C-alpha positions as CSV (number, residue, x, y, z in Angstrom):
1,M,17.7,-12.3,-2.9
2,F,14.7,-13.8,-1.1
3,F,14.3,-16.9,0.0
4,L,11.6,-19.0,-1.5
5,P,10.4,-23.1,-0.9
6,A,11.2,-24.9,-4.1
7,S,7.5,-25.6,-4.7
8,A,6.9,-22.3,-4.7
9,C,8.0,-23.0,-8.8
10,I,9.2,-19.3,-9.5
11,V,12.2,-18.2,-11.4
12,L,14.3,-16.2,-8.5
13,S,16.0,-14.3,-10.8
14,L,13.3,-12.5,-11.8
15,L,13.4,-10.5,-8.7
16,S,15.7,-8.8,-7.8
17,I,15.9,-5.5,-4.7
18,D,18.0,-2.9,-4.6
19,V,18.9,-2.9,-0.9
20,A,19.0,-6.5,0.5
21,A,15.4,-7.5,2.1
22,S,15.7,-7.9,6.0
23,P,13.7,-11.1,7.2
24,A,10.8,-10.0,8.3
25,Q,10.5,-8.4,4.5
26,R,10.9,-11.3,2.5
27,P,7.8,-12.7,0.4
28,F,6.6,-15.9,3.1
29,R,5.4,-19.3,1.4
30,L,2.1,-20.1,0.8
31,G,-0.5,-22.5,2.8
32,S,-3.7,-23.3,4.2
33,G,-3.6,-21.1,7.6
34,L,-4.1,-17.8,8.3
35,E,-0.4,-16.9,9.8
36,H,2.7,-17.6,8.1
37,E,6.4,-17.1,8.4
38,A,9.7,-16.9,6.5
39,E,11.8,-19.7,6.0
40,D,14.1,-18.9,9.1
41,G,10.7,-18.6,11.4
42,T,10.5,-14.4,11.3
43,L,6.7,-13.3,10.2
44,A,6.9,-12.2,6.9
45,G,5.9,-9.0,5.9
46,W,4.0,-9.8,2.7
47,L,3.2,-12.1,0.1
48,D,4.3,-12.3,-3.7
49,P,0.7,-12.3,-5.3
50,R,1.9,-14.3,-8.2
51,L,2.2,-16.8,-5.9
52,G,-0.9,-17.2,-5.4
53,G,-2.1,-16.2,-8.6
54,G,-2.3,-13.0,-8.6
55,R,0.0,-10.4,-10.0
56,L,1.3,-6.5,-9.5
57,L,-1.4,-4.9,-11.9
58,D,-4.7,-4.5,-11.0
59,Y,-8.0,-4.8,-13.1
60,T,-8.3,-1.5,-14.3
61,T,-10.2,-2.4,-17.9
62,K,-10.7,-6.2,-19.2
63,T,-6.9,-5.6,-21.0
64,R,-5.2,-3.3,-18.9
65,G,-4.2,-2.6,-15.2
66,E,-2.2,0.0,-13.0
67,P,0.7,-0.9,-11.1
68,L,0.2,-1.2,-7.4
69,N,3.9,-0.2,-6.8
70,V,3.7,0.3,-2.9
71,I,3.6,-1.9,-0.2
72,I,3.3,-1.2,3.1
73,S,4.8,-4.2,5.7
74,G,2.5,-6.7,7.7
75,T,5.3,-6.0,9.9
76,S,4.8,-2.1,10.4
77,D,3.4,-0.3,12.6
78,P,-0.1,-2.5,13.9
79,F,-2.5,0.5,14.3
80,I,-1.6,1.2,10.1
81,L,-2.9,-1.9,9.7
82,T,-7.0,-1.2,10.1
83,D,-8.7,0.8,8.2
84,E,-9.0,3.8,10.9
85,G,-5.3,3.6,11.6
86,F,-4.6,3.4,8.1
87,A,-6.8,6.3,7.4
88,A,-5.2,8.5,10.0
89,Y,-1.6,7.6,8.9
90,V,-1.7,8.4,5.3
91,R,-3.6,11.7,6.5
92,S,-0.6,12.5,8.4
93,I,1.9,12.1,5.0
94,G,-1.2,14.3,2.9
95,Y,-3.6,12.3,2.1
96,A,-7.6,12.4,2.8
97,R,-10.7,10.2,2.1
98,E,-12.7,11.7,-1.5
99,C,-14.5,14.8,-1.3
100,M,-17.7,14.9,0.7
101,G,-17.5,10.6,1.0
102,M,-18.3,10.7,-2.6
103,H,-16.5,8.1,-5.2
104,M,-17.1,9.3,-8.6
105,G,-14.5,6.6,-10.3
106,H,-14.2,3.5,-11.9
107,I,-13.8,0.9,-8.9
108,H,-10.9,-1.1,-9.4
109,L,-10.5,-4.8,-8.8
110,A,-6.8,-6.8,-7.9
111,N,-5.7,-10.6,-7.3
112,L,-3.2,-10.5,-4.3
113,G,-2.5,-14.3,-4.4
114,D,-4.3,-14.6,-1.1
115,G,-7.2,-16.9,-1.9
116,D,-9.6,-14.1,-2.3
117,G,-9.1,-13.9,-5.6
118,R,-10.0,-10.3,-7.4
119,K,-11.6,-8.0,-5.0
120,P,-12.2,-4.4,-5.1
121,E,-10.3,-1.8,-3.6
122,A,-10.7,-1.0,0.0
123,L,-9.6,2.7,0.1
124,L,-9.1,5.5,-2.5
125,F,-6.9,8.5,-0.7
126,R,-6.3,11.6,-2.6
127,Q,-3.8,14.9,-2.3
128,H,-4.9,17.0,0.3
129,Y,-3.2,20.4,-0.5
130,R,-2.4,20.2,3.6
131,M,-6.2,21.0,3.5
132,P,-7.8,17.5,5.1
133,G,-11.5,19.3,5.7
134,W,-12.0,19.8,2.1
135,G,-8.7,19.7,0.4
136,T,-9.5,16.6,-1.7
137,C,-12.1,18.1,-3.1
138,W,-9.6,20.8,-4.8
139,E,-7.9,17.6,-6.1
140,S,-11.0,16.4,-7.8
141,L,-10.6,19.9,-9.9
142,A,-7.0,20.2,-9.9
143,G,-5.6,16.8,-10.2
144,G,-2.2,15.5,-8.3
145,H,-1.9,12.3,-6.3
146,H,-3.9,10.0,-5.4
147,F,-4.0,6.1,-4.5
148,R,-6.2,3.0,-4.6
149,A,-5.4,0.4,-1.6
150,W,-5.9,-3.1,-1.2
151,R,-5.4,-5.5,2.0
152,Q,-4.0,-8.9,1.9
153,N,-5.6,-10.6,4.1
154,G,-7.5,-13.4,2.4
155,T,-7.8,-17.3,3.8
156,H,-4.1,-18.3,1.9
157,G,-2.4,-15.3,2.5
158,N,-3.3,-13.0,5.8
159,S,0.0,-11.2,5.7
160,G,-2.1,-7.8,6.5
161,A,-0.3,-5.9,4.1
162,W,-1.5,-3.0,2.4
163,F,-1.0,-3.0,-1.4
164,L,-1.1,0.6,-3.1
165,G,-1.4,1.7,-7.3
166,A,-0.1,5.1,-6.9
167,S,-0.4,7.3,-9.4
168,K,-0.3,11.4,-10.0
169,E,-3.6,12.9,-12.2
170,E,-4.6,15.1,-14.3
171,D,-7.0,18.1,-13.8
172,S,-10.8,17.5,-14.2
173,S,-10.8,19.2,-17.9
174,R,-8.3,16.1,-18.4
175,S,-11.2,13.6,-17.5
176,H,-8.6,12.5,-14.7
177,T,-5.9,11.0,-16.9
178,I,-2.7,9.7,-15.5
179,V,0.0,12.5,-16.3
180,A,3.3,11.7,-18.2
181,N,5.0,8.9,-16.0
182,G,2.6,9.2,-13.5
183,Y,3.1,6.2,-11.9
184,N,6.5,6.4,-10.9
185,I,5.9,10.1,-10.1
186,G,3.0,9.0,-7.6
187,R,4.8,6.3,-6.1
188,D,8.0,8.1,-5.1
189,W,6.2,11.5,-3.9
190,L,4.1,8.9,-1.4
191,V,7.4,7.2,-0.4
192,A,9.1,10.8,0.3
193,Q,6.4,11.5,2.3
194,A,6.3,8.5,4.2
195,L,10.2,8.6,4.2
196,A,10.2,12.3,6.0
197,G,8.2,11.1,8.5
198,S,4.8,12.8,10.3
199,E,2.7,13.4,12.7
200,L,-1.3,13.6,13.7
201,V,-3.5,14.1,16.6
202,L,-6.1,11.8,16.4
203,P,-9.4,13.7,16.9
204,P,-11.2,13.5,20.4
205,G,-13.9,10.9,20.1
206,V,-12.0,8.5,17.6
207,L,-12.2,5.1,19.2
208,A,-9.6,2.4,17.5
209,P,-11.0,-1.3,18.4
210,A,-8.4,-2.6,20.1
211,P,-6.2,-5.6,18.6
212,R,-6.1,-9.5,19.3
213,T,-2.5,-8.6,20.6
214,I,-0.7,-5.7,20.9
215,R,3.0,-5.9,19.6
216,D,6.2,-4.4,20.8
217,G,4.1,-3.0,23.4
218,W,2.7,-0.1,21.8
219,P,-0.7,1.7,23.6
220,W,-3.5,1.0,21.5
221,P,-5.0,4.4,20.4
222,G,-7.9,5.0,22.2
223,T,-10.1,7.7,22.4
224,G,-8.9,10.5,20.4
225,G,-6.2,12.8,21.7
226,E,-3.4,11.1,21.0
227,R,0.0,12.4,19.1
228,L,1.0,9.8,17.1
229,Q,4.1,9.7,14.7
230,W,5.4,7.8,12.8
231,R,9.1,7.2,10.8
232,A,9.5,4.4,7.8
233,E,11.8,3.0,5.7
234,V,11.7,1.6,2.3
235,E,13.6,-1.2,0.2
236,W,13.1,-0.9,-3.9
237,V,11.9,-4.3,-5.5
238,A,12.7,-4.8,-8.7
239,G,11.0,-7.9,-10.6
240,L,7.4,-8.0,-9.7
241,L,6.2,-5.8,-12.5
242,E,7.6,-5.9,-15.5
243,P,8.9,-2.4,-17.0
244,G,7.3,-1.0,-19.7
245,R,3.9,0.0,-20.4
246,R,2.7,-3.6,-21.9
247,G,-1.0,-3.8,-20.5
248,V,-0.4,-0.7,-18.9
249,N,-3.6,1.2,-18.2
250,H,-3.7,4.7,-20.0
251,N,-0.2,3.5,-22.2
252,I,1.9,4.9,-19.8
253,A,5.6,3.0,-19.3
254,Q,6.7,2.5,-16.1
255,D,9.9,1.2,-14.4
256,G,9.0,-2.1,-12.6
257,R,10.4,-1.0,-9.3
258,V,8.1,-1.3,-6.4
259,A,8.3,0.4,-3.3
260,I,8.2,-2.0,0.5
261,L,7.9,0.4,3.3
262,T,7.7,-0.6,6.9
263,V,6.0,2.2,8.5
264,F,7.4,2.4,13.1
265,R,5.1,4.1,15.3
266,V,7.6,6.9,17.0
267,P,7.7,7.9,21.0
268,T,6.0,10.7,21.7
269,D,6.7,13.1,25.0
């Protein structure tokens, strides 16, 4: 069970997990500052959006949304909590930015309960079919896996976590409609890719901005050429999303489970 203060006014019985959560992965309490900690003092990895008036469905239309079914914990490798590092990591597990950098679809909004209200997706990545240069162009035609991402970094909940809405879509002839059971399929594929472990060589000339602090003694990637490796652990959380199809875009049912991924950097030779 997650332990939250009574002032949160949340029914704990609605929230369950398949694996006991470590302290670093418990949702943290709301407050007015930029940093929040779990009840035992451990830096928490994500905030339950519902505590701040948010939800785990995005806003696709006025009446429907798509599930935010993967959370990458803010206790992950700090490099992947930046835009540049996140793009590098998801490329290593089979995704890349959209074809020729052009976004053709609808911009989704999400309220992560972090004080920012409804905000537009920060990033969108598509399956690159092992062709990072133009494989996402093929995904746009043939369909496949993709996800939208938002960072929980508002003034009332700056966990740094990434919230992802993953799914699998049909090809362009079917207007990229989500496939049957596509929200569960898209989530499970992303999780499987992460759990398999991954690596990426940063292209020469890529310069990552230095963080304020470097956690766990990891060197911050510099001007490119580094070979980065990652591994991931997952916890499955039930109760954040209502199972079923009510309010879900395309009227496609989903099982209500959310995958909490913590991604760790692996030492390289």
